[in-house]
DSSP file (Angstrom, degrees, kcal/mol; ACC not computed):
  #  RESIDUE AA STRUCTURE BP1 BP2  ACC     N-H-->O    O-->H-N    N-H-->O    O-->H-N    TCO  KAPPA ALPHA  PHI   PSI    X-CA   Y-CA   Z-CA
    1    1 A M              0   0    0      0, 0.0     2,-0.5     0, 0.0    15,-0.2   0.000 360.0 360.0 360.0 146.4    0.0    0.0    0.0
    2    2 A I        -     0   0    0     13,-4.2    12,-1.0    15,-0.1    13,-0.5  -0.784 360.0-159.9 -91.2 131.3    1.1    3.5   -0.7
    3    3 A G  E     +A   13   0A   0     -2,-0.5     2,-0.3    10,-0.2    10,-0.2  -0.885  15.6 167.2-112.2 145.6    0.9    5.9    2.2
    4    4 A Y  E     -A   12   0A   0      8,-2.2     8,-1.9    -2,-0.4     2,-0.4  -0.977  19.5-150.4-150.1 162.7    0.8    9.6    2.0
    5    5 A S  E     -A   11   0A   0     -2,-0.3     2,-0.5     6,-0.2     6,-0.2  -1.000   3.9-165.0-138.9 136.2    0.1   12.6    4.3
    6    6 A L  E >>  -A   10   0A   0      4,-2.6     4,-0.9    -2,-0.4     3,-0.5  -0.812  63.9 -61.3-120.0  88.6   -1.3   16.0    3.5
    7    7 A G  T 34 S-     0   0    0     -2,-0.5    -1,-0.2     1,-0.2     3,-0.2  -0.272  89.0 -49.0  68.6-159.0   -0.6   18.2    6.5
    8    8 A N  T 34 S+     0   0    0      1,-0.2    -1,-0.2    -3,-0.1     3,-0.1   0.636 131.1  62.4 -85.6 -15.5   -2.1   17.4    9.8
    9    9 A R  T <4 S+     0   0    0     -3,-0.5     2,-0.4     1,-0.2    -1,-0.2   0.708 103.8  39.5 -85.7 -20.8   -5.6   16.9    8.5
   10   10 A F  E  <  +A    6   0A   0     -4,-0.9    -4,-2.6    -3,-0.2     2,-0.3  -0.981  54.1 149.3-139.1 124.7   -5.2   13.9    6.2
   11   11 A S  E     +A    5   0A   0     -2,-0.4     2,-0.3    -6,-0.2    -6,-0.2  -0.903  23.8 131.7-151.1 123.6   -3.1   10.9    6.5
   12   12 A S  E     -A    4   0A   0     -8,-1.9    -8,-2.2    -2,-0.3     2,-0.3  -0.965  37.9-137.2-160.3 172.8   -3.9    7.5    5.0
   13   13 A T  E     +A    3   0A   0     -2,-0.3   -10,-0.2   -10,-0.2     3,-0.1  -0.880  46.5 112.3-129.9 165.2   -3.0    4.5    3.1
   14   14 A G        +     0   0    0    -12,-1.0     2,-0.1     1,-0.5   -11,-0.1   0.033  44.5  95.1 164.1 -47.5   -4.9    2.6    0.4
   15   15 A H        -     0   0    0    -13,-0.5   -13,-4.2     1,-0.1    -1,-0.5  -0.439  47.6-159.9 -74.0 148.0   -3.6    2.8   -3.1
   16   16 A T  S    S+     0   0    0    -15,-0.2     2,-0.2    -2,-0.1    -1,-0.1   0.352  74.5  42.7-105.1   3.9   -1.3    0.0   -4.3
   17   17 A G  S    S-     0   0    0      1,-0.1   -15,-0.1   -15,-0.1    19,-0.1  -0.760 105.2 -55.7-135.5-179.6    0.2    2.0   -7.2
   18   18 A S        -     0   0    0     -2,-0.2    17,-2.5    16,-0.1     2,-0.5  -0.334  50.9-125.0 -62.7 142.6    1.5    5.5   -7.8
   19   19 A I  E     +B   34   0B   0     15,-0.2    15,-0.3     1,-0.1     3,-0.1  -0.815  28.5 177.5 -92.2 124.2   -0.9    8.3   -7.0
   20   20 A F  E     +     0   0B   0     13,-1.9     2,-0.3    -2,-0.5    14,-0.2   0.550  59.1  15.1-106.0 -10.4   -1.3   10.6  -10.0
   21   21 A G  E     -B   33   0B   0     12,-1.2    12,-2.4    40,-0.1     2,-0.4  -0.971  45.3-163.3-167.9 151.4   -3.8   13.1   -8.7
   22   22 A I  E     +B   32   0B   0     -2,-0.3     2,-0.4    10,-0.2    10,-0.2  -0.997  18.0 178.0-132.6 132.9   -5.6   14.7   -5.8
   23   23 A S  E     -B   31   0B   0      8,-2.6     8,-3.4    -2,-0.4     2,-0.3  -1.000  13.3-155.4-139.9 136.2   -8.8   16.7   -6.1
   24   24 A Y  E     -B   30   0B   0     -2,-0.4     2,-0.3     6,-0.2     6,-0.2  -0.769  12.2-162.2-102.4 155.3  -10.9   18.4   -3.5
   25   25 A N    >   -     0   0    0      4,-1.7     3,-1.3    -2,-0.3     4,-0.2  -0.853  34.9-103.8-131.4 172.6  -14.6   19.2   -4.0
   26   26 A K  T 3  S+     0   0    0     -2,-0.3    -2,-0.0     1,-0.3    42,-0.0   0.540 109.3  74.5 -73.1  -8.2  -17.1   21.5   -2.3
   27   27 A L  T 3  S-     0   0    0      2,-0.1    -1,-0.3    41,-0.0     3,-0.1   0.434 114.4-105.8 -84.7  -1.6  -18.8   18.5   -0.5
   28   28 A G  S <  S+     0   0    0     -3,-1.3    16,-2.0     1,-0.3    17,-0.5   0.716  83.2 115.7  84.6  20.3  -15.9   18.2    2.0
   29   29 A T  E     - C   0  43B   0     -4,-0.2    -4,-1.7    14,-0.2     2,-0.4  -0.844  54.2-142.0-120.5 161.2  -14.4   15.1    0.4
   30   30 A Q  E     -BC  24  42B   0     12,-2.8    12,-3.8    -2,-0.3     2,-0.4  -0.966  10.8-155.8-120.1 137.1  -11.1   14.4   -1.3
   31   31 A V  E     -BC  23  41B   0     -8,-3.4    -8,-2.6    -2,-0.4     2,-0.3  -0.951   8.2-169.4-116.8 133.3  -10.7   12.2   -4.3
   32   32 A T  E     -BC  22  40B   0      8,-2.7     8,-2.4    -2,-0.4     2,-0.4  -0.918   4.3-158.3-118.3 147.6   -7.4   10.5   -5.2
   33   33 A I  E     +BC  21  39B   0    -12,-2.4   -13,-1.9    -2,-0.3   -12,-1.2  -0.942  15.3 176.1-125.3 148.3   -6.6    8.8   -8.4
   34   34 A A  E >>  -BC  19  38B   0      4,-1.5    25,-2.2    -2,-0.4     3,-0.9  -0.951  45.7-108.7-149.9 165.1   -4.0    6.2   -9.1
   35   35 A G  T 34 S+     0   0    0    -17,-2.5    23,-0.1    -2,-0.3   -16,-0.1   0.521 102.6  82.7 -68.8  -8.0   -2.3    3.7  -11.4
   36   36 A D  T 34 S-     0   0    0    -18,-0.3    -1,-0.2     2,-0.2    22,-0.1   0.194 114.3-105.2 -86.2  17.9   -3.8    0.9   -9.4
   37   37 A E  T <4 S+     0   0    0     -3,-0.9    18,-2.4     1,-0.2     2,-0.3   0.840  82.5 113.4  65.2  38.1   -7.1    1.4  -11.4
   38   38 A T  E  <  -CD  34  54B   0     -4,-0.6    -4,-1.5    16,-0.2     2,-0.5  -0.980  54.3-153.4-137.5 154.6   -9.1    3.0   -8.6
   39   39 A I  E     -CD  33  53B   0     14,-2.2    14,-3.3    -2,-0.3     2,-0.4  -0.996  25.8-162.9-115.6 124.5  -10.6    6.3   -7.7
   40   40 A R  E     -CD  32  52B   0     -8,-2.4    -8,-2.7    -2,-0.5     2,-0.5  -0.943   7.3-153.9-118.7 135.5  -10.8    6.7   -3.9
   41   41 A V  E     -CD  31  51B   0     10,-2.5     9,-3.8    -2,-0.4    10,-1.5  -0.918  15.7-171.4-111.7 123.7  -12.9    9.1   -2.0
   42   42 A W  E     -CD  30  49B   0    -12,-3.8   -12,-2.8    -2,-0.5     2,-0.6  -0.833  28.7-115.6-116.5 151.5  -11.8   10.3    1.4
   43   43 A D  E  >  -C   29   0B   0      5,-2.9     4,-2.1    -2,-0.3   -14,-0.2  -0.754  23.1-151.5 -80.1 122.7  -13.5   12.3    4.1
   44   44 A D  T  4 S+     0   0    0    -16,-2.0    -1,-0.1    -2,-0.6   -15,-0.1   0.762  88.4  57.4 -68.4 -26.0  -11.4   15.5    4.4
   45   45 A A  T  4 S+     0   0    0    -17,-0.5    -1,-0.2     1,-0.1   -16,-0.1   0.935 127.4   9.3 -70.2 -46.3  -12.3   16.0    8.1
   46   46 A D  T  4 S-     0   0    0      2,-0.1    -2,-0.2    -3,-0.1    -1,-0.1   0.456  94.3-119.8-118.5  -3.5  -11.0   12.7    9.5
   47   47 A G     <  +     0   0    0     -4,-2.1    -3,-0.1     1,-0.2     2,-0.1   0.551  59.0 149.7  78.7   6.0   -9.2   11.0    6.6
   48   48 A S        -     0   0    0     -5,-0.2    -5,-2.9     1,-0.1     2,-0.4  -0.435  52.8-109.8 -75.7 147.6  -11.4    8.0    6.5
   49   49 A L  E     +D   42   0B   0     -7,-0.2    -7,-0.2     1,-0.2     3,-0.1  -0.647  37.3 173.7 -76.5 127.7  -12.0    6.1    3.2
   50   50 A K  E     +     0   0B   0     -9,-3.8     2,-0.3    -2,-0.4    -8,-0.2   0.804  60.1   3.2-102.6 -42.3  -15.6    6.7    2.0
   51   51 A Q  E     -D   41   0B   0    -10,-1.5   -10,-2.5     2,-0.0     2,-0.4  -0.979  49.3-157.5-143.9 151.6  -15.7    5.1   -1.4
   52   52 A T  E     -D   40   0B   0     -2,-0.3     2,-0.5   -12,-0.2   -12,-0.2  -0.986  12.3-165.2-129.1 126.0  -13.5    3.1   -3.8
   53   53 A V  E     -D   39   0B   0    -14,-3.3   -14,-2.2    -2,-0.4     2,-0.3  -0.948  12.3-144.8-108.9 119.3  -14.4    3.1   -7.5
   54   54 A S  E     -D   38   0B   0     -2,-0.5   -16,-0.2   -16,-0.2     2,-0.2  -0.671  18.3-170.7 -83.5 137.6  -12.8    0.5   -9.7
   55   55 A T        -     0   0    0    -18,-2.4     4,-0.1    -2,-0.3     3,-0.1  -0.625  33.0-114.5-115.5 179.4  -11.9    1.5  -13.3
   56   56 A F  S    S+     0   0    0     -2,-0.2     2,-0.3     2,-0.1   -18,-0.1   0.420  93.0  11.6 -98.4  -0.5  -10.7   -0.6  -16.2
   57   57 A A  S    S-     0   0    0     22,-0.0    -2,-0.1   -20,-0.0   -21,-0.1  -0.963 100.5 -59.7-162.4 169.1   -7.2    1.0  -16.4
   58   58 A G        -     0   0    0     -2,-0.3    18,-2.8   -23,-0.1     2,-0.5  -0.309  52.9-131.0 -58.0 145.6   -4.9    3.3  -14.5
   59   59 A V  E     +E   75   0C   0    -25,-2.2   -39,-0.3    16,-0.2    16,-0.2  -0.896  33.3 166.3-105.7 128.0   -6.4    6.8  -13.9
   60   60 A Y  E     +     0   0C   0     14,-3.3     2,-0.3    -2,-0.5    15,-0.2   0.557  62.3  32.0-114.9 -14.6   -4.2    9.8  -14.8
   61   61 A A  E     -E   74   0C   0     13,-1.2    13,-2.2    39,-0.2     2,-0.3  -0.989  57.3-176.9-147.0 150.4   -6.7   12.7  -14.7
   62   62 A I  E     +E   73   0C   0     -2,-0.3     2,-0.3    41,-0.2    41,-0.3  -0.998   5.5 167.2-150.6 144.9   -9.8   13.8  -12.9
   63   63 A G  E     -E   72   0C   0      9,-1.9     9,-3.2    -2,-0.3     2,-0.2  -0.964  23.3-132.1-160.8 143.5  -12.3   16.5  -12.9
   64   64 A Y  E     -E   71   0C   0     -2,-0.3    43,-0.4     7,-0.2     7,-0.2  -0.608  25.1-115.6 -91.6 151.1  -15.7   17.4  -11.6
   65   65 A S    >   -     0   0    0      5,-2.2     3,-1.7    -2,-0.2    43,-0.2  -0.410  43.1 -96.0 -75.2 167.7  -18.7   18.8  -13.4
   66   66 A A  T 3  S+     0   0    0     41,-4.1    42,-0.1     1,-0.3    -1,-0.1   0.835 125.5  39.5 -57.1 -37.4  -19.8   22.3  -12.3
   67   67 A E  T 3  S-     0   0    0     40,-0.3    -1,-0.3     3,-0.0    41,-0.1   0.359 110.2-118.9 -94.4   5.9  -22.5   21.0   -9.9
   68   68 A R  S <  S+     0   0    0     -3,-1.7    -2,-0.1     2,-0.1     3,-0.1   0.765  80.5 121.2  65.8  24.8  -20.3   18.1   -8.6
   69   69 A K  S    S+     0   0    0      1,-0.1    16,-2.5    15,-0.1    17,-0.4   0.727  72.5  37.0 -87.4 -24.7  -22.9   15.5   -9.9
   70   70 A W  E     - F   0  84C   0     14,-0.2    -5,-2.2    15,-0.1     2,-0.4  -0.922  62.7-157.7-131.1 150.2  -20.4   13.8  -12.2
   71   71 A L  E     -EF  64  83C   0     12,-2.5    12,-3.0    -2,-0.3     2,-0.5  -0.997  12.2-152.9-128.7 126.0  -16.7   13.0  -12.0
   72   72 A A  E     -EF  63  82C   0     -9,-3.2    -9,-1.9    -2,-0.4     2,-0.5  -0.862   9.8-165.8-101.8 130.8  -14.7   12.4  -15.2
   73   73 A A  E     -EF  62  81C   0      8,-2.9     8,-2.9    -2,-0.5     2,-0.6  -0.971  11.1-145.8-121.7 123.4  -11.7   10.2  -15.0
   74   74 A G  E     -EF  61  80C   0    -13,-2.2   -14,-3.3    -2,-0.5   -13,-1.2  -0.782  24.4-158.5 -89.0 120.5   -9.0   10.0  -17.8
   75   75 A C  E >   -E   59   0C   0      4,-2.6     3,-1.5    -2,-0.6    25,-1.3  -0.609  29.6-120.5-106.6 158.9   -7.6    6.5  -18.1
   76   76 A S  T 3  S+     0   0    0    -18,-2.8    23,-0.2     1,-0.3   -17,-0.1   0.682 110.0  64.5 -68.4 -18.4   -4.4    4.9  -19.5
   77   77 A N  T 3  S-     0   0    0    -19,-0.3    -1,-0.3     2,-0.1     3,-0.1   0.343 121.8-102.4 -84.2   6.5   -6.6    2.8  -21.9
   78   78 A G  S <  S+     0   0    0     -3,-1.5    18,-3.7     1,-0.3     2,-0.3   0.583  81.4 129.6  83.0  11.0   -7.8    5.9  -23.7
   79   79 A K  E     - G   0  95C   0     16,-0.2    -4,-2.6    18,-0.1     2,-0.6  -0.735  52.2-146.1 -99.1 149.4  -11.2    5.9  -22.0
   80   80 A L  E     -FG  74  94C   0     14,-2.8    14,-2.5    -2,-0.3     2,-0.4  -0.960  20.8-156.1-106.6 112.6  -12.9    8.7  -20.3
   81   81 A E  E     -FG  73  93C   0     -8,-2.9    -8,-2.9    -2,-0.6     2,-0.6  -0.796   0.4-153.6 -94.6 131.3  -14.9    7.2  -17.4
   82   82 A I  E     -FG  72  92C   0     10,-3.3     9,-3.1    -2,-0.4    10,-1.6  -0.928  14.6-170.0-111.0 118.0  -17.9    9.2  -16.2
   83   83 A C  E     -FG  71  90C   0    -12,-3.0   -12,-2.5    -2,-0.6     2,-0.3  -0.905  20.1-129.9-111.5 133.4  -18.8    8.5  -12.6
   84   84 A S  E  >  -F   70   0C   0      5,-2.2     4,-1.4    -2,-0.4     5,-0.3  -0.631   7.4-151.3 -74.6 135.5  -22.0    9.6  -10.7
   85   85 A T  T  4 S+     0   0    0    -16,-2.5   -15,-0.1    -2,-0.3    -1,-0.1   0.447  95.1  58.3 -87.3  -1.8  -21.1   11.3   -7.3
   86   86 A D  T  4 S+     0   0    0    -17,-0.4    -1,-0.1     3,-0.1   -16,-0.1   0.890 125.3  15.3 -86.6 -50.5  -24.5   10.0   -6.0
   87   87 A S  T  4 S-     0   0    0      2,-0.2    -2,-0.2     0, 0.0     3,-0.1   0.622  91.5-136.5 -97.4 -14.9  -24.0    6.3   -6.6
   88   88 A W     <  +     0   0    0     -4,-1.4     2,-0.3     1,-0.2    -3,-0.2   0.872  62.0 130.4  50.5  41.9  -20.2    6.4   -7.1
   89   89 A Q  S    S-     0   0    0     -5,-0.3    -5,-2.2   -36,-0.1     2,-0.6  -0.896  70.5-105.2-117.0 147.7  -20.6    4.0  -10.0
   90   90 A I  E     +G   83   0C   0     -2,-0.3    -7,-0.3    -7,-0.2     3,-0.1  -0.664  38.5 179.2 -73.3 119.3  -19.2    4.4  -13.6
   91   91 A E  E     +     0   0C   0     -9,-3.1     2,-0.3    -2,-0.6    -8,-0.2   0.734  61.6  10.6 -94.6 -29.0  -22.2    5.5  -15.6
   92   92 A E  E     -G   82   0C   0    -10,-1.6   -10,-3.3     2,-0.0     2,-0.4  -0.996  55.0-156.2-154.6 148.7  -20.5    5.9  -19.0
   93   93 A S  E     -G   81   0C   0     -2,-0.3     2,-0.5   -12,-0.2   -12,-0.2  -0.981  11.7-165.7-132.3 119.1  -17.3    5.1  -20.7
   94   94 A V  E     -G   80   0C   0    -14,-2.5   -14,-2.8    -2,-0.4     2,-0.5  -0.912  17.4-134.8-109.4 121.6  -16.2    7.1  -23.7
   95   95 A Q  E     -G   79   0C   0     -2,-0.5   -16,-0.2   -16,-0.2     2,-0.2  -0.642  26.1-170.9 -77.8 126.4  -13.3    5.8  -26.0
   96   96 A C        -     0   0    0    -18,-3.7     4,-0.1    -2,-0.5     3,-0.0  -0.531  36.0-105.5-105.5 177.8  -10.9    8.6  -26.8
   97   97 A C  S    S-     0   0    0     -2,-0.2     2,-0.3     2,-0.1   -18,-0.1   0.657  93.9  -3.6 -79.8 -17.2   -8.0    8.5  -29.3
   98   98 A C  S    S-     0   0    0    -20,-0.2    -2,-0.2     0, 0.0     2,-0.1  -0.918 100.3 -46.6-159.3-179.1   -5.2    8.2  -26.7
   99   99 A T        -     0   0    0     -2,-0.3     2,-0.8   -23,-0.2   -23,-0.2  -0.394  52.7-132.7 -60.7 128.2   -4.5    8.3  -23.0
  100  100 A V        +     0   0    0    -25,-1.3   -40,-0.4   -21,-0.3   -39,-0.2  -0.788  37.5 162.1 -87.6 114.0   -6.4   11.1  -21.2
  101  101 A R        +     0   0    0     -2,-0.8     2,-0.4     1,-0.2    -1,-0.2   0.594  57.1  40.0-109.4 -15.2   -3.8   12.8  -19.0
  102  102 A Y        -     0   0    0    -41,-0.1     2,-0.4     2,-0.0    -1,-0.2  -0.998  49.2-179.8-141.6 137.2   -5.4   16.2  -18.3
  103  103 A I        -     0   0    0     -2,-0.4     2,-0.3   -41,-0.3   -41,-0.2  -0.989  18.5-179.9-132.6 126.0   -8.9   17.4  -17.5
  104  104 A T        +     0   0    0     -2,-0.4   -41,-0.1   -41,-0.1    -2,-0.0  -0.851  38.5   8.7-125.4 157.5   -9.4   21.1  -17.0
  105  105 A G  S    S-     0   0    0     -2,-0.3     2,-0.4     1,-0.1   -41,-0.1  -0.047  82.9 -76.8  72.0-175.6  -12.3   23.4  -16.1
  106  106 A E        -     0   0    0    -43,-0.1   -41,-0.2   -41,-0.0     2,-0.2  -0.994  34.9-145.1-129.0 131.3  -15.8   22.4  -15.2
  107  107 A A        -     0   0    0    -43,-0.4   -41,-4.1    -2,-0.4   -40,-0.3  -0.567  29.1-103.5 -90.6 156.7  -18.5   21.2  -17.5
  108  108 A N              0   0    0     -2,-0.2    -1,-0.1   -43,-0.2   -43,-0.0  -0.530 360.0 360.0 -75.7 149.5  -22.2   22.0  -17.1
  109  109 A D              0   0    0     -2,-0.2    -1,-0.1   -44,-0.1   -44,-0.0   0.466 360.0 360.0 -77.3 360.0  -24.3   19.1  -15.6
């Protein structure tokens, strides 16, 4: 397991591969993405693991929609995985031409 610490508020382990991204949202949770084919959602207040979402490939990029209803994850297999933040399930998978390494801005829901 990979362990990491972000200041005094967050310290945890969980990923089994390199961590490629960390993102905070307005809901008070933190999302991490990793090469171990997972998206992990942590409680920012106590550092506890809230959700683990399995993907089909390593995840290199992540971004929320404007209303935080959706989470887009760019994967090493060239897919953009769209995850609902209500169910924390992959709702759609879009094949892109190459590995998605960057997601910027916020899309409308």
